[in-house]
C-alpha positions as CSV (number, residue, x, y, z in Angstrom):
1,M,-22.7,43.2,26.7
2,L,-20.7,41.1,23.5
3,L,-22.3,39.8,20.1
4,C,-21.4,39.0,17.0
5,L,-23.5,38.7,13.6
6,S,-22.0,35.4,12.1
7,I,-22.6,35.1,8.2
8,D,-20.5,31.4,7.5
9,H,-20.2,28.9,5.0
10,H,-21.9,27.4,7.3
11,R,-25.0,28.8,7.3
12,I,-24.9,29.9,3.7
13,D,-24.0,29.4,-0.6
14,L,-20.4,30.6,-1.2
15,G,-22.0,32.3,-4.5
16,I,-24.5,34.6,-1.4
17,L,-21.3,35.0,0.6
18,E,-19.3,36.4,-1.9
19,R,-21.6,39.1,-2.7
20,I,-20.9,39.8,0.9
21,E,-17.3,40.1,0.6
22,R,-17.5,42.8,-1.9
23,H,-18.8,45.4,0.1
24,A,-16.7,43.9,3.0
25,D,-15.0,47.2,4.3
26,E,-18.3,49.0,3.8
27,L,-20.1,46.8,5.4
28,A,-17.1,46.9,8.4
29,A,-17.8,50.4,9.0
30,A,-21.7,50.4,8.5
31,L,-22.0,47.6,11.2
32,G,-19.6,49.8,13.6
33,S,-21.9,53.2,13.6
34,L,-25.0,51.0,13.9
35,R,-28.4,52.6,15.7
36,A,-31.2,51.0,16.6
37,A,-34.1,51.7,14.0
38,G,-36.9,54.9,16.1
39,S,-33.2,56.3,18.3
40,S,-32.2,59.5,17.6
41,P,-29.8,61.5,16.9
42,G,-29.0,62.6,20.4
43,E,-29.3,59.3,22.1
44,P,-26.3,57.6,23.1
45,A,-24.6,56.0,20.8
46,Q,-25.2,51.8,21.5
47,I,-21.7,50.5,19.5
48,R,-19.3,51.2,21.7
49,G,-16.9,48.6,19.9
50,S,-16.3,46.2,16.7
51,V,-14.2,44.6,15.1
52,P,-14.2,42.8,12.2
53,L,-13.2,39.9,10.9
54,I,-13.6,38.8,7.2
55,T,-11.5,35.7,6.0
56,C,-13.0,33.4,2.2
57,N,-15.6,31.6,4.0
58,R,-16.7,33.9,7.0
59,F,-18.0,37.4,7.5
60,E,-18.3,38.3,10.9
61,V,-18.7,41.6,13.1
62,Y,-17.9,41.3,16.7
63,L,-19.3,44.2,18.6
64,Q,-19.6,45.7,22.6
65,V,-23.1,46.8,22.2
66,S,-24.8,48.9,25.0
67,S,-28.4,46.9,24.6
68,E,-29.6,45.0,21.9
69,T,-32.5,45.8,21.7
70,G,-33.2,46.4,17.4
71,I,-29.6,46.0,16.9
72,V,-29.8,42.9,14.7
73,D,-33.2,44.1,12.7
74,A,-30.5,47.3,11.8
75,A,-27.9,44.9,11.0
76,L,-29.9,43.0,8.3
77,D,-31.3,46.7,7.1
78,E,-28.0,47.6,6.4
79,I,-26.4,44.8,5.5
80,A,-29.3,44.5,2.6
81,R,-28.9,48.3,2.0
82,I,-25.8,47.2,0.6
83,T,-25.0,44.8,-1.0
84,G,-28.7,44.4,-3.1
85,L,-29.4,40.8,-1.5
86,S,-32.9,39.9,0.7
87,R,-34.1,40.6,4.1
88,E,-34.7,37.2,4.8
89,Q,-32.2,35.4,2.8
90,L,-29.9,37.5,5.4
91,S,-32.1,36.8,8.4
92,R,-31.8,33.4,8.0
93,A,-28.3,33.1,7.1
94,M,-26.8,35.1,9.8
95,A,-26.4,33.6,13.4
96,V,-26.1,35.8,16.2
97,Y,-24.1,34.8,19.5
98,L,-24.0,36.8,22.2
99,G,-22.5,37.6,25.6
100,G,-20.3,34.4,26.6
101,D,-21.0,32.0,23.5
102,V,-19.1,35.4,21.6
103,A,-16.7,34.1,23.6
104,E,-16.3,30.4,22.6
105,H,-17.2,30.8,19.5
106,L,-14.8,32.7,18.7
107,F,-12.0,30.6,20.0
108,S,-13.7,27.9,18.7
109,V,-12.9,30.1,15.1
110,S,-9.2,31.0,15.9
111,S,-8.5,27.2,16.9
112,G,-10.0,26.2,13.1
113,L,-12.9,24.6,14.9
114,E,-15.0,26.2,12.5
115,S,-13.2,26.8,9.1
116,A,-13.9,24.2,5.7
117,V,-10.3,22.3,7.0
118,V,-11.4,21.8,10.5
119,G,-7.9,22.7,12.4
120,E,-6.5,25.1,9.1
121,G,-3.8,27.1,10.7
122,E,-3.9,30.5,8.4
123,I,-7.3,31.8,10.3
124,S,-5.4,32.3,13.4
125,G,-2.9,34.5,11.7
126,Q,-6.3,36.3,10.1
127,V,-7.7,37.0,13.8
128,R,-4.7,38.9,15.0
129,K,-5.0,40.6,11.7
130,S,-8.1,41.5,12.1
131,L,-7.5,43.1,15.6
132,E,-5.0,45.4,14.5
133,Q,-6.3,47.0,11.5
134,A,-9.2,47.7,14.4
135,R,-6.9,49.2,16.6
136,A,-5.7,51.7,13.7
137,T,-9.7,53.0,13.5
138,G,-9.5,53.6,17.1
139,R,-12.9,50.6,17.3
140,V,-11.7,48.6,19.4
141,S,-13.6,48.4,23.1
142,S,-11.2,46.7,26.2
143,D,-13.6,43.7,26.3
144,L,-12.8,43.3,22.6
145,E,-9.1,43.7,23.1
146,R,-9.0,41.1,25.2
147,L,-10.9,38.8,23.8
148,F,-9.6,38.4,20.9
149,Q,-6.0,38.4,22.2
150,L,-7.1,35.2,24.5
151,A,-8.4,34.1,21.3
152,T,-4.5,34.3,20.2
153,R,-3.7,32.0,23.5
154,T,-6.5,29.9,22.9
155,S,-5.1,29.0,19.8
156,R,-2.0,28.8,20.9
157,E,-2.5,26.7,23.6
158,I,-4.8,23.8,21.3
159,K,-2.0,23.6,18.5
160,N,0.6,22.7,21.5
161,R,-1.2,20.3,23.3
162,T,-3.6,18.6,20.1
163,E,-2.8,16.9,17.1
164,L,-5.4,19.6,14.8
165,Q,-3.0,21.7,13.9
166,S,-0.3,19.0,13.6
167,K,-0.5,18.7,9.6
168,G,-0.4,21.4,8.3
169,R,-3.9,21.4,7.3
170,S,-5.6,24.5,5.6
171,L,-7.7,25.2,2.1
172,V,-5.1,26.0,-0.2
173,R,-2.5,22.9,1.0
174,L,-6.3,21.0,0.3
175,A,-6.6,22.2,-2.9
176,L,-2.9,21.6,-4.4
177,R,-3.6,18.0,-2.4
178,M,-6.0,17.7,-5.5
179,A,-4.1,19.1,-7.7
180,E,-1.0,15.6,-7.9
181,S,-3.2,14.9,-10.2
182,R,-2.7,16.7,-12.5
183,I,1.0,17.9,-11.7
184,G,3.7,15.6,-13.1
185,D,6.4,17.4,-12.2
186,W,5.9,19.3,-9.2
187,G,9.7,20.5,-9.5
188,S,9.6,21.7,-13.3
189,A,6.5,22.9,-13.5
190,R,5.8,26.6,-13.4
191,V,4.2,28.1,-11.0
192,L,2.2,31.5,-10.6
193,L,1.7,33.4,-7.3
194,I,-0.7,35.7,-7.2
195,G,-1.3,38.0,-4.0
196,T,1.1,38.6,-0.7
197,G,-0.6,38.9,1.8
198,A,-0.5,36.4,4.1
199,Y,-2.6,33.7,2.4
200,A,0.2,34.1,-0.3
201,G,2.3,33.3,2.1
202,A,0.9,30.2,3.1
203,S,0.6,29.5,-0.2
204,L,4.1,29.7,-1.5
205,A,5.1,27.3,2.0
206,A,2.7,24.5,0.5
207,L,3.8,24.5,-2.8
208,R,8.3,24.6,-1.4
209,A,6.6,21.8,0.4
210,R,5.4,19.9,-2.7
211,G,8.7,20.5,-4.8
212,A,7.3,23.5,-6.8
213,K,11.0,25.4,-7.4
214,H,9.9,27.7,-10.7
215,I,7.3,30.7,-8.7
216,G,6.5,34.1,-10.0
217,V,4.0,36.1,-7.8
218,F,1.8,38.8,-9.4
219,S,0.5,41.8,-7.1
220,P,-2.5,43.9,-8.5
221,S,-1.0,46.1,-6.0
222,G,2.4,46.8,-6.6
223,R,4.6,44.1,-4.5
224,A,5.2,41.8,-5.6
225,E,8.7,42.7,-5.9
226,R,9.1,43.5,-2.1
227,F,7.3,39.9,-1.7
228,A,9.0,38.9,-4.5
229,D,12.4,39.8,-2.5
230,S,12.0,38.7,0.5
231,H,10.9,34.9,-0.1
232,V,12.9,34.4,-2.7
233,I,11.4,34.4,-5.7
234,D,10.5,35.9,-9.1
235,P,8.6,39.2,-9.2
236,V,5.7,39.7,-12.2
237,P,5.2,43.0,-13.6
238,A,1.7,44.1,-14.4
239,S,3.7,44.5,-18.0
240,A,4.4,41.3,-18.3
241,L,1.8,39.2,-16.9
242,D,-0.3,38.3,-19.8
243,T,3.7,36.9,-21.3
244,Q,3.9,35.3,-18.2
245,L,0.6,33.1,-17.9
246,G,0.7,31.6,-20.6
247,E,4.0,30.2,-19.8
248,T,1.9,29.1,-16.5
249,D,1.1,25.5,-15.9
250,L,-0.3,26.2,-12.2
251,V,-2.0,29.8,-11.0
252,V,-2.9,30.1,-7.8
253,A,-5.4,33.4,-7.0
254,C,-5.3,34.6,-3.8
255,T,-5.4,38.8,-2.9
256,N,-8.4,41.1,-2.0
257,T,-10.0,41.7,-5.1
258,R,-13.9,42.8,-5.7
259,D,-13.7,42.2,-8.9
260,P,-12.3,38.9,-11.0
261,L,-8.5,39.8,-11.4
262,L,-7.7,37.1,-14.1
263,T,-10.5,36.7,-17.3
264,S,-11.3,34.0,-19.4
265,D,-10.3,36.8,-21.7
266,Q,-6.9,36.5,-20.3
267,F,-6.3,33.0,-20.7
268,A,-7.7,32.2,-24.6
269,R,-5.4,34.8,-25.9
270,T,-1.9,34.1,-23.9
271,T,-3.3,30.1,-24.6
272,R,-0.1,28.6,-27.3
273,P,-0.8,25.3,-28.7
274,G,1.6,22.8,-29.3
275,R,4.8,23.9,-27.0
276,P,5.9,21.3,-24.6
277,P,4.2,21.2,-21.2
278,F,6.5,21.2,-18.4
279,C,4.1,19.0,-16.3
280,S,1.5,15.8,-17.4
281,I,-1.4,17.5,-17.5
282,A,-2.3,16.7,-21.4
283,P,-0.2,14.4,-23.9
284,A,1.9,16.7,-25.7
285,R,0.6,17.5,-29.0
286,S,1.1,20.0,-31.1
287,S,-2.3,19.9,-31.9
288,T,-3.1,20.3,-28.3
289,P,-2.6,24.0,-26.4
290,R,-1.0,23.9,-22.9
291,P,-2.7,22.7,-20.4
292,R,-3.1,24.6,-17.3
293,L,-5.2,24.3,-13.8
294,L,-5.7,27.5,-12.6
295,I,-6.5,27.2,-8.2
296,D,-8.8,30.2,-7.0
297,M,-8.6,30.7,-3.3
298,G,-10.3,33.4,-3.1
299,L,-13.7,35.0,-2.7
300,P,-14.7,37.5,-3.8
301,R,-13.7,35.2,-6.9
302,N,-9.9,36.7,-8.7
303,I,-10.7,34.3,-11.7
304,D,-13.1,35.1,-13.6
305,P,-15.6,31.6,-13.8
306,A,-16.2,31.3,-17.3
307,A,-12.1,31.1,-18.0
308,A,-13.1,27.1,-17.2
309,G,-14.8,27.1,-20.7
310,V,-11.1,28.1,-22.5
311,P,-9.0,24.8,-24.3
312,G,-7.2,23.6,-22.3
313,V,-7.7,25.6,-18.8
314,E,-9.0,23.6,-16.1
315,L,-9.8,25.3,-13.1
316,L,-10.1,24.1,-9.5
317,D,-12.5,26.9,-7.2
318,L,-12.3,27.8,-3.4
319,E,-16.5,26.5,-3.4
320,T,-14.8,22.8,-5.2
321,V,-12.3,22.8,-3.2
322,V,-14.7,22.6,0.4
323,K,-16.6,20.2,-0.7
324,H,-13.4,18.0,-0.8
325,A,-13.0,18.9,2.7
326,P,-12.1,16.2,4.8
327,I,-13.5,14.9,8.1
328,P,-11.9,15.5,10.9
329,E,-10.0,13.0,13.4
330,L,-12.4,13.6,16.6
331,S,-11.1,12.7,18.9
332,A,-7.8,16.1,18.8
333,E,-11.1,17.6,17.8
334,A,-13.1,16.7,21.3
335,E,-9.5,18.0,22.7
336,A,-9.9,21.0,21.1
337,R,-13.0,21.6,22.0
338,K,-13.0,21.5,25.7
339,I,-9.5,23.3,26.0
340,V,-12.4,26.1,23.9
341,S,-14.7,26.1,27.1
342,E,-12.3,26.3,29.4
343,A,-11.1,29.0,27.9
344,A,-14.5,31.3,27.7
345,A,-15.6,30.1,31.2
346,E,-12.4,32.1,32.1
347,F,-13.2,34.5,30.2
348,L,-16.8,35.4,31.7
349,A,-14.4,35.0,35.3
350,G,-12.9,36.6,34.6
351,R,-15.1,39.8,33.1
352,A,-17.8,39.2,35.8
353,E,-14.6,40.2,38.4
354,N,-13.7,43.2,36.6
355,A,-17.7,44.6,38.0
356,A,-16.0,44.1,41.3
357,V,-14.2,46.9,40.3
358,P,-15.7,50.3,41.5
359,T,-16.6,47.9,45.4
360,L,-13.0,47.6,45.5
361,V,-12.1,51.3,44.7
362,A,-14.4,52.4,46.9
363,L,-13.8,50.5,50.0
364,R,-9.9,50.8,49.4
365,D,-10.4,54.9,48.8
366,H,-12.4,54.5,51.7
367,V,-9.7,52.7,54.0
368,G,-7.4,55.8,52.8
369,D,-9.1,58.5,53.5
370,I,-9.0,56.9,56.7
371,L,-6.0,56.3,57.3
372,Q,-4.8,59.8,55.5
373,D,-7.1,61.4,58.8
374,E,-4.9,59.4,60.6
375,L,-1.9,60.8,59.3
376,T,-3.0,64.6,59.2
377,R,-4.2,64.3,62.6
378,L,-1.2,62.6,64.1
379,G,0.6,65.7,62.1
380,R,-0.6,68.7,64.3
381,G,1.1,67.2,67.2
382,S,4.7,66.2,67.2
383,G,5.0,65.6,63.5
384,A,4.2,61.7,62.8
385,D,7.2,59.2,62.8
386,P,7.9,57.4,59.7
387,A,7.8,55.2,61.5
388,V,4.3,55.0,62.5
389,E,3.5,55.9,58.8
390,A,5.0,52.8,57.3
391,A,3.0,51.0,60.4
392,L,0.0,51.9,59.7
393,R,0.1,51.8,55.9
394,H,1.1,48.1,56.1
395,F,-2.3,47.5,58.5
396,A,-4.6,49.6,56.0
397,G,-3.0,46.5,53.4
398,R,-3.3,44.3,55.9
399,I,-6.7,44.7,57.2
400,L,-7.8,45.6,53.2
401,H,-6.4,41.3,51.8
402,Q,-9.0,40.0,53.1
403,P,-11.9,41.6,51.8
404,T,-10.3,42.4,48.4
405,V,-10.1,38.7,47.7
406,R,-13.5,37.9,48.8
407,L,-14.8,40.4,47.0
408,R,-13.4,39.2,43.6
409,E,-14.3,35.7,44.1
410,L,-17.7,36.4,45.0
411,A,-17.5,38.3,42.0
412,R,-15.9,35.3,39.7
413,A,-19.3,33.3,40.4
414,G,-21.3,35.6,39.1
415,G,-21.9,37.9,43.1
416,A,-20.8,41.8,41.8
417,D,-24.1,43.1,43.1
418,D,-24.2,41.0,46.8
419,A,-20.6,42.5,47.3
420,A,-21.7,45.5,46.7
421,R,-24.4,45.9,48.7
422,A,-22.8,44.3,51.6
423,V,-19.5,46.4,51.3
424,E,-22.8,49.6,50.9
425,L,-24.5,48.2,54.5
426,L,-21.1,47.7,56.3
427,F,-19.3,50.7,55.3
428,G,-22.6,53.4,54.2
429,L,-20.5,53.8,51.1
430,G,-23.5,55.2,48.7
431,S,-25.3,53.1,46.2
432,G,-24.8,51.9,42.7
433,L,-21.0,50.9,43.5
434,G,-21.5,47.2,41.8
435,A,-23.6,48.3,38.9
436,V,-22.3,47.7,36.0
437,D,-23.8,48.6,31.5
438,E,-24.3,44.9,31.4
439,P,-28.3,44.1,31.9
440,D,-29.3,41.4,34.0
441,A,-30.2,38.0,31.6
442,A,-33.8,38.0,33.4
443,D,-33.8,41.6,31.5
444,T,-32.4,41.0,28.5
445,P,-35.0,41.4,25.0
446,R,-34.9,38.1,23.4
447,D,-34.3,38.0,19.4
448,P,-35.7,34.1,18.8
449,R,-32.8,34.1,16.0
450,I,-30.1,34.3,17.9
451,L,-28.5,31.2,18.2
452,A,-25.6,30.6,20.5
453,S,-23.5,28.4,17.3
454,C,-23.9,28.0,15.1
455,G,-23.7,24.7,12.0
456,R,-23.3,21.4,14.3
457,R,-23.2,22.8,17.5
458,E,-26.4,24.8,17.6
459,S,-28.7,22.2,18.9
460,R,-25.9,22.1,22.1
461,A,-25.3,25.9,22.5
462,A,-29.0,27.0,22.6
463,S,-29.9,26.1,26.3
464,V,-27.6,28.3,27.2
465,T,-30.0,30.6,28.4
466,H,-27.7,33.2,30.1
467,P,-25.3,34.6,27.9
468,D,-24.2,38.1,30.0
469,G,-22.2,36.1,32.3
470,E,-19.2,37.8,29.9
471,A,-16.1,38.5,31.7
472,S,-12.4,40.1,31.8
473,S,-9.8,41.0,34.0
474,L,-9.4,42.9,37.3
475,T,-7.4,45.5,35.5
476,S,-9.2,48.1,34.3
477,P,-13.6,48.7,34.8
478,P,-15.8,47.6,32.5
479,D,-16.4,50.5,29.9
């Protein structure tokens, strides 16, 4: 069974989300090895695969579990223990997706439909990176692999077929648009970029699109020089950071850090009164501190909020940017959601088809054994004619073709158990051929907190009554 634990900007204050993301690595490891309360160490692990998805607006963990029983409660206990937040706060903030709703949610997230700026393009890259990182830890199950790959394909299809992502929407572009009233001349403004990750690359592209030319980059992890070389900007070493802060008109911070990287003291001691500004944030008077605009796109925060109290400094943080996110174009969003629904349905059908793999393998093995017996019998006489053997193998393939097609179709329609029973009755191949690890919907315990969606989509998705009909391709049997 697929399960997603989601805490995002739709359901929680960004300040609380920031507290959670300070412990992102520890939480991801803990949630990837959960056990329900009361389970013994000797019992098989409930978690068969996990992929964390952590961005500035969401903390999510996608799991493949043998059973949902007790997992949500165990997750709430772990998150509360690690973050110090109350279980009640977390229970209200967490949305839980099961089965097919996991696919629709991830595809919506990957396509930018659940972002603060609907249609923003960075999230699809973050989804791909999450899968790559989970692969490196060896925690990705085959079903999660297929799920995330299809999420990437769905995002690409939405980009190609709709106008949702055509205008380069992103939080950093929105932040820079909000900054335009403060930056008189982008070509002369001095800009310092903090961070070298994927979001830094997007920020750099957005800055250049507005005409920024004097751009430096600082990396707390020491990767500034490599990033600067590949993007043709100036690296800023740690020893020159304070000097650069004093000469900068705009700071765009977008790196991963547990605690604020830039402090109010740094901005206070680098204030230089009487210098003419490179941009028209404030009049050029000798008694006026050089004006600086700080854009903090990090969560957890990259810049100490107290920096906003330093004379000449204005701070634009993520929470402020999110509040100014525009209303999406409804037609493009509706078209994108239709594509998401179709992709989720295909994922479900594929995974349902996958449940017929044991039946198909047993049937083919049965026919193959009969064929081999006949070939052996022929070989005991005058020797099997190669042409006869080829004809028999071709005949066996022809006999198997139509039943194989029908069994796949039956499984895709949710009839994998019926297919197994039919093969069992016709060929006497034994019981349990169609058994899969997923419990039937009627046998699945329901958690009252389980939501099929969050925010504006709750009422639609909450009516889903069969969350267990997940799907994958027929290329491999279920885990």
